[in-house]
BALO-170565 format. One record per residue: residue in one letter; x, y, z negated of N, C-alpha, C in turn. Coordinates in steps of 0.001 Angstrom, whole numbers, padded with zeros to 6 digits, always signed. Each point is the difference from the previous one (the first is absolute). Example, Ala and Ser with C-alpha at 12.3 -4.5 7.8 and 13.67 -1.06 7.14 Angstrom:
a+013190-005690-007800-000890+001190+000000+000900+001200+000000/s-000350+001050+000720+000820+001190-000060-000770+001090-000730/
This chain:
x-004804-006808+034090+001057+000831-000551-000539+000722-001228/x+000770+000038-001067-000400+000645-001232+000248+001501+000078/x-000957+000757-000508+000178+001445-000031+000972+000365-001111/x+000524+001183+000066+000953+000459-001012-000650+000020-001381/x-001253+000442-000063-000718+000056-001267-000170-001394-000605/x-000333-000974+000827-000178-001363-000481+001331-000583-000469/x+001078+000294+000710+001315-000467-000410+000384+000560-001365/x-000288+001277-000211+000316+000644-001277-000803-000643-001118/x-001261-000280+000231-000836-000626-001022+000492-001399-000335/x+000377-000753+001012+000512-001352-000232+001302+000068-000798/x+000871+000923+000367+001255+000176-000720-000247+000394-001453/x-000969+000893-000214-000330+000423-001361-000507-001178-000830/x-000854-000833+000578-000498-001173-000716+001118-000974-000331/x+000926-000196+000933+001137-000876-000265+000875+000555-001114/x+000203+001311+000002+000796+000631-001057-000660-000182-001356/x-001310+000155-000056-000725-000186-001250+000179-001433-000487/x-000146-000964+000898+000149-001406-000384+001411-000276-000512/x+001010+000544+000677+001384-000219-000402+000294+000654-001337/x-000614+001139-000276+000269+000723-001237-000793-000542-001185/x-001218-000425+000215-000855-000411-001113+000300-001418-000468/x+000231-000929+000897+000227-001391-000394+001160-000128-000985/x+001183+000590+000263+001078-000113-000994-000348+000677-001325/x-000760+001082+000038-000368+000685-001239-000860-000897-000872/x-000933-000737+000609-000836-000903-000770+000789-001201-000488/x+000898-000530+000808+000782-001158-000432+000978+000380-001111/x+000421+001273-000042+000886+000450-001071-000717+000038-001339/x-001328+000017+000025-000786+000048-001224-000168-001372-000647/x+000387-001078+000694-000143-001340-000555+000913-000153-001207/x-000507-000695-001002+000766-000236-001213+000926-001195+000196/x+001151+000068-000617+000917-001135+000003-000617-001119-000830/x+000332-001229+000357-000525-001150-000718+000487+000048-001439/x-000924-000191-000939+000343+000026-001409-000053+001391-000608/x-000147+001021+000798-000055+001372-000503-001392+000257-000570/x-000055+000674-001119-001279+000296-000637-000794+000972+000861/x-001300-000242+000109-000839+000904+000778-000620+001029-000942/x-000074+001205+000480-000578+001089-000762-001202+000511+000765/x-001092+000205-000710-001202+000497+000665+000175+001488+000298/x-000334+000374+001222+000031+001403+000382-001372+000395+000529/x-000225+001287+000082-001298+000532+000405+000197+000943+001181/x-000744-000263+001066+000148+000779+001237-000691+001349-000126/x+000676+001020+000497-000564+001344+000068+000161+000511+001428/x-001114+000093+000705+000008+000526+001367+000060+001520-000086/x+000988+000586+000661+000215+001443-000115-000941+000830+000873/x-000877-000658+000726-000991+000736+000786+000252-000088+001490/x-000424+001024+000695+000116+000039+001466+001443-000179+000444/x+000155-000425+001236+001330-000197+000583+000753+001328+000045/x+001313-000094-000065+000879+001160+000088+000411+000178+001453/x+000028+001232+000455+000437+000314+001352+000997+001142-000120/x+001283-000304+000246+001049+001007-000156+000923-000006+001206/x+000699+001102+000186+001043+000078+001021+001212-000767-000507/x+000800-000480+000931+001275-000590-000373+001041+001108-000091/x+000965-000183-000861+000970+001040-000340+000737+000571+001207/x+000391-000838+000927+000876+000452+001075-000636-000013+001385/x-001302-000210+000069-000651-000085+001303-001409+000561-000132/x-000182+001248+000370-001297+000654-000192-001099-000553+000897/x+000365-000795+001014-001007-000593+000879-000498-001344-000519/x+000720-000622-000911-000380-001299-000559-000604+000195-001376/x-001014-000815-000277-000677+000078-001290-000076-001375-000634/x-000116-000003-001307-000145-001221-000773-001407-000029-000585/x-000667-001130+000165-001300-000199-000618+000088-001265-000832/x-000296+000121-001288+000067-001175-000864-000996+000113-001143/x-000284-001154-000579-000850-000084-001189+000827-000623-001112/x-000213+000465-001221+000821-000428-001122-000886-000494-001142/x+000401-001141-000565-000650-000535-001195+001087-000165-001059/x-000264+000508-001196+000945-000109-001107-000391-001162-000900/x+000986-000677-000544-000233-001041-001006+000310+000605-001358/x-001000+000001-000875+000146+000581-001335+000109-001110-001035/x+000772+000245-001045+000227-001029-001017-001122-000082-001031/x-000810+001038-000124-001076+000005-001000-001319+000414+000639/x-001035-000745-000271-001312+000280+000588-000549+001359-000441/x+000273+000384-001230-000529+001275-000502+000623+001206+000708/x+001126-000188+000658+000636+001096+000727-000689+000323+001314/x-000841-000899+000501-000701+000244+001262-000839+001275-000108/x-000693+000165-001108-000839+001195-000210+000862+001269-000014/x+001145-000055-000665+000914+001149-000043+000506+000347+001409/x+000313-001011+000788+000475+000222+001359-001108+000573+000884/x-001242-000398-000252-001124+000586+000748-000116+001496-000289/x+000168+000363-001258-000085+001413-000380+001151+000816+000583/x+001158-000602+000109+001200+000701+000465+000381-000407+001431/x-000978-000447+000772+000295-000490+001348+000646+001076+000885/x-000310+001253-000227+000618+001076+000784+001511+000036-000227/x+000463-000278-001219+001434-000052-000271+000636-001239+000640/x-000735-001110-000047+000470-001249+000617+000191+000216+001499/x-001018+000555+000652+000066+000207+001452+001105+000989+000370/x+000169+001058-000777+001073+000972+000272+001374-000665-000075/x+000206-000833-001014+001287-000682-000160+000258-000936+001174/x-001027-000710+000442+000152-000918+001122+000294+000762+001287/x-000727+001086+000241+000223+000806+001204+001421+000545+000036/x+000503+000477-001131+001369+000527-000045+001006-001073+000401/x-000211-001226-000432+000918-001087+000369-000149-000374+001471/x-001217-000029+000500-000217-000348+001404+000623+001035+000931/x+000008+001251-000407+000579+001058+000823+001519-000102+000113/x+000632-000794-000859+001455-000173+000078+000384-001119+000965/x-000977-000702+000541+000256-001134+000882+000295+000482+001418/x+001119-000457+000550+000347+000352+001371-000577-001036+000959/x-000007+000343+001265-000510-000911+001030+000818-001295+000018/x+001313+000120-000058+000857-001188+000020-000266-000905-001196/x-000138+000597-001177-000295-000796-001195-001328-000733+000140/x-000987+000687+000537-001325-000603+000145-000001-001131+001013/x+000795+000117+001050-000008-000988+001073+000954-001164-000225/x+001121+000212-000669+000979-001076-000125-000096-000765-001308/x-000752+000496-000936-000090-000650-001302-000695-001354+000110/x+000683-001099-000392-000636-001314+000063-001079-000178-001065/x+000101+000739-001044-001061+000002-001006-000052+001384-000634/x-000950+000195-000837-000221+001329-000575+000424+000073-001463/x+000898-000865-000412+000404-000072-001400+000602+001317-000489/x+000887+000582+000789+000631+001258-000415-001007+001127-000152/x-000894+000128+000969-001036+001034-000080-000941-000279-001162/x-000361-001257-000193-000894-000365-001102+000629+000349-001349/x+001291-000243-000138+000706+000323-001243+000009+001508-000246/x+000233+000774+001065+000009+001465-000143-001393+000530-000352/x-001038-000566+000628-001373+000424-000305-000338-000345-001445/x+000376-001194-000426-000258-000412-001383+000648+000963-000992/x+001261+000332+000217+000713+000917-000891-000627+001396+000019/x-000393+000466+001180-000588+001341+000115-001335+000099-000724/x-000834-001020+000148-001312+000023-000675+000189-000104-001511/x+000875-000887-000439+000264-000116-001442+000517+001323-000567/x+000878+000678+000734+000529+001288-000461-001088+001071-000011/x-000851+000019+001010-001050+001025+000084-000994-000109-001154/x-000234-001231-000457-000956-000198-001094+000676-000278-001340/x+001317+000107-000028+000783-000247-001215-000400-001334-000637/x+000096-001059+000797-000393-001328-000454+000907-001037+000647/x-000115-001224-000442+000682-001134+000631-001023-001061+000375/x-001242+000425+000208-001107-000907+000258+000045-000628+001384/x+000493+000725+000998+000043-000537+001355+001137-001020+000065/x-000369-001262+000293+000998-001071+000053+000189-000538+001410/x-000794+000487+000940+000135-000449+001379-000761+000896+000951/x+000424-000019+001262-000646+000792+001048-000167-000896+001219/x-001208+000000+000568-000269-000764+001222-000519+000950+001067/x+000468-000210+001214-000503+000758+001133-000984-000911+000739/x-001284+000359-000034-000995-000842+000652-000085+000279+001490/x+000542+001102+000437+000186+000290+001412+001202+000928+000106/x+000699-000086+001127+001185+000826+000203+000226+000086+001504/x-000326+001151+000577+000056+000167+001444+000702+001311+000344/x+000924-000081+000947+000637+001205+000529-000624+000270+001351/x-000583+001184+000151-000656+000374+001252+000607+001260+000579/
């Protein structure tokens, strides 16, 4: 018999798999579409925030930004505190239902992208990937 803790962990892993796979497949380019080189910027340690409507549930995720220019990576390193603040503000707007029922993270990724671009007054962020996404 599985313990409650083990069941929760298995469920969390399944949720991560269900949420991440569509997000990665959404990044595939259409056939014939021009490819543009992007540069990955890891925003640092994982984020751990409360969910908006459930103080007992928490969200833990890691975020990688896709930047359009390599020279912007250095600027983002210097302003990483602004990047992280913008991401945290968006994560705090996520409800438990949104986190659990979302088949992919496209909507959240779009909001994070817009928030980071606004915080740094730039249009350099062209994509957002969640390398982990767990509700505990």
